C-alpha positions as CSV (number, residue, x, y, z in Angstrom):
1,M,-66.0,43.3,0.4
2,P,-65.9,41.1,-2.6
3,D,-63.4,38.5,-2.0
4,A,-62.9,35.2,-4.2
5,F,-61.9,33.1,-1.0
6,F,-64.8,34.0,1.1
7,F,-67.3,34.0,-1.4
8,S,-66.6,30.8,-3.2
9,V,-69.6,28.6,-2.6
10,P,-68.6,26.6,0.8
11,H,-67.4,29.9,2.3
12,R,-70.2,32.0,1.0
13,D,-72.8,29.6,2.7
14,L,-70.4,29.9,6.0
15,V,-70.7,33.6,6.1
16,I,-74.2,33.7,5.5
17,T,-74.9,30.9,8.3
18,L,-72.8,32.7,10.7
19,A,-74.4,36.1,10.1
20,A,-77.8,34.6,10.5
21,R,-76.5,32.6,13.6
22,Y,-75.3,35.9,15.6
23,G,-77.9,38.2,14.1
24,V,-75.8,40.3,12.0
25,P,-77.7,42.1,9.3
26,T,-75.6,42.0,6.0
27,I,-75.5,43.5,2.6
28,Y,-73.7,41.4,-0.1
29,F,-72.2,42.2,-3.5
30,D,-73.7,39.3,-5.1
31,L,-77.4,38.6,-5.9
32,L,-76.6,34.8,-5.3
33,C,-76.0,35.4,-1.5
34,V,-79.6,36.5,-1.1
35,G,-81.1,33.4,-2.6
36,S,-78.8,31.4,0.0
37,G,-80.3,33.2,2.8
38,G,-78.4,36.6,2.8
39,L,-80.4,39.8,3.9
40,I,-79.5,42.4,1.0
41,A,-77.5,42.5,-2.3
42,Y,-76.7,45.4,-4.1
43,S,-74.5,45.1,-7.1
44,A,-73.8,46.2,-10.6
45,D,-75.7,44.2,-13.2
46,F,-73.1,41.9,-14.5
47,A,-74.9,41.1,-17.7
48,E,-74.9,44.7,-18.5
49,E,-71.1,45.0,-17.9
50,L,-70.5,42.1,-20.2
51,R,-72.4,44.0,-22.9
52,Q,-70.2,47.0,-22.2
53,A,-67.0,44.7,-22.6
54,A,-68.3,43.4,-25.8
55,G,-68.2,47.0,-27.0
56,Y,-64.8,47.5,-25.9
57,I,-63.7,44.3,-27.6
58,D,-65.3,45.4,-30.9
59,R,-63.4,48.6,-30.6
60,I,-60.0,47.0,-30.0
61,L,-60.5,44.5,-32.8
62,K,-61.6,47.4,-35.2
63,G,-57.7,49.0,-34.4
64,E,-58.6,51.4,-31.5
65,R,-55.6,51.7,-28.9
66,T,-56.6,50.4,-25.5
67,A,-55.0,53.5,-24.1
68,D,-57.7,55.5,-25.8
69,L,-60.5,53.8,-24.4
70,P,-62.4,55.5,-21.6
71,I,-62.7,54.0,-18.1
72,Q,-66.4,53.2,-17.5
73,L,-68.3,52.7,-14.3
74,P,-71.2,50.4,-14.0
75,T,-74.4,52.2,-15.4
76,K,-76.9,49.8,-14.1
77,Y,-77.5,48.1,-10.5
78,E,-79.5,45.6,-9.1
79,L,-80.9,45.4,-5.4
80,A,-82.4,42.0,-4.0
81,I,-84.2,41.8,-0.6
82,N,-84.6,38.5,1.4
83,V,-87.9,39.4,3.4
84,K,-87.5,36.0,5.2
85,T,-84.2,36.7,6.6
86,A,-85.3,40.1,7.6
87,N,-87.9,38.8,9.5
88,A,-85.6,36.1,11.4
89,L,-83.5,38.9,12.4
90,G,-86.5,40.8,13.8
91,L,-86.0,43.5,11.0
92,T,-88.8,45.4,9.0
93,V,-87.9,46.4,5.5
94,P,-89.7,49.6,4.5
95,Q,-92.3,49.1,2.0
96,K,-90.4,51.8,-0.3
97,L,-87.3,49.8,-0.3
98,L,-89.3,46.7,-1.3
99,F,-90.8,48.4,-4.2
100,T,-87.5,49.7,-5.6
101,A,-85.9,46.0,-5.2
102,D,-85.4,44.3,-8.4
103,E,-85.8,40.9,-6.6
104,V,-87.9,40.2,-3.4
105,I,-87.7,36.8,-1.8
106,E,-90.4,36.0,0.4
C-alpha cells in the first residue's frame, strides 16, 4: 500500500531489494519502483490528476463552493512491467499483458 515512510527513496530501494532477494513478486503503486527493479507498477496517471486538480482550482477561484464540487476518481491508469525482474524471479509475463503495458523495461 502507498506509504510515505516505506516509499521514500532509501526505504523504497530496500523494499525492492528484499522482495528480489526473497523471490517475492510485487506490484507497486509508483512507476518509479519498476525503474528501480520492482516487478510491476499499476497506478493512476499523476499528470492527469494534476490536470483535473487545475480544473477544480479554476472553479474555486471563479467562486464555486468546494462543497458543491463532485468527488472524482482517476480516469487514466498506467501499467509498467520490468521483464528483467520477472526473469530473475522465474516468471513469464504473458504477451497480452506486455502489449497492454504503458512501459516495459527489458
